[in-house]
N, C-alpha and C positions, 0 to 999 in steps of 0.2 A: 504494500500500500504506500502511496506517496504521502508527503507531509501534510498536504491540504486535507486529505481524508482523515489522517490520524489525529491531527490537532483537535478537531471538535470532539472526537471520541475520548481522547485523553482528558480534555478539559471538563467534560461533564461527568466523568467517573471519578470516584474518590479512591485513593490508594493510601489508606491510613490503617492503624492497628485493628480497628473494628472490621474493616474489609478483609484483612488478613485472617483474623479469627473466624469470620464467617465463611471464608474459603474452605475451612476444615470442618464445617458443620455437618456435612453429609458423609464424611468419611466412614463413620460408624455403620452406615447402611450400604454405602457403595463398595467398600473394600471387600466385605465377605462375598458379594456377588461377583466381583471381578476375580477374586481368588477361585470361586467355584467355576466360572467360565474357563479360566486358564487351567485349573487343576483337574476338574471333573470332565469337562468337555474337550480338553486339550486344544483350546483355541490359541492362536498366535498372540503372545503377550504384547508385542509391538502394535499389532493391529487394534487390539482392544483398548490399550492405554492411549494410543495416539488418537483414535476416534473419539473417545470420551474427552480427552484433553482439548482437542481441536474444537469440538462442539461447545464445550464449556467456555473457552476463551472467546470464541465468536459471539456466543449468546451474551456473555458478560459485557463485551464492548458495544454490541449493537443495542441490546435491550436493557442493559444495566441491571440484570437480574440473573441469578444462577439457574441452571437447569434443574427442575424438580426431579428428585430421585424416584418418585412413586412409580412411574412407568417402568423404570429400570428394576425396581423391587419386584414388580409383578412378573416381568420376564425372567429375572434371576430365580425367583421362587419356582416358577414352572421348570426352568432348566435344571435346577438342582434336585427337585423332587422326581422329575421324569428320568433322571439319570439312574435312580435306584429302581425304576420300574422296568418292565420288559420292553417298553417302547424305547426305541433308540432315538435319542435327540442328537442331532448333528450340529456342528458350528454353522453350517449353511442355514439350518432352520432358525437359529438365533439371529443371524444376520438378516434373513428374510422377514422375521417378525419385527425386528428393529426398523427395517426399511419401511414396512407396511405401516407401523405405528407413526413413524416420522411423516410419511405422506398424508396420513389421515389428519394429523395435527397441523400440517402445513395447509391443507385444504380448508380445515376449519378456521384457521387464522386468516387466510387470504380472502375467503368468501364473507367473513364477518359473522359466521355462524357461532364461533366461540364467544364472541362478545354478546351476541343475542342470548345464548344459553346462560351465560354468566349473569345477564340482567334479570333472568327469571328466578335465579336462586337467591334467597335472602341471606343476609349476613349471619344470623344464628345457625343456619344450616351449614354454611361454609366453616364457621368456627367449630361446630360439632364434628365435622369431618376431620378438620385439622387436629382436634383433640383426640379423636379416635385413632388417627394415624400415629400420633405421638405416643 
């Protein structure tokens, strides 16, 4: 990226101790699933870590918010539980599920459907879901 593009992105983002502390907030939920992807499913560590890191950096610079880990938790839970079953879960299935999830969220965001659905849900419901996930 050139300086004209980077300057506004850097100026509107904060890089202080609170942001650094927040950067480690989801490690407790992200690391076990990444370890499961690499250890149980034998996925390429470079590909997994690079994709997560690249997506998080871009999301942070563009939207000024971290990527929520909840979709990753669902995919990771499925991957780790299915590894113990007779169903064979392959790295290609995980990549396909991730790609499909990303496309769905991209379409919801680009069409404005996500904003519309968010306007239908009241704040107490959102707080209840957040509390339940916590």
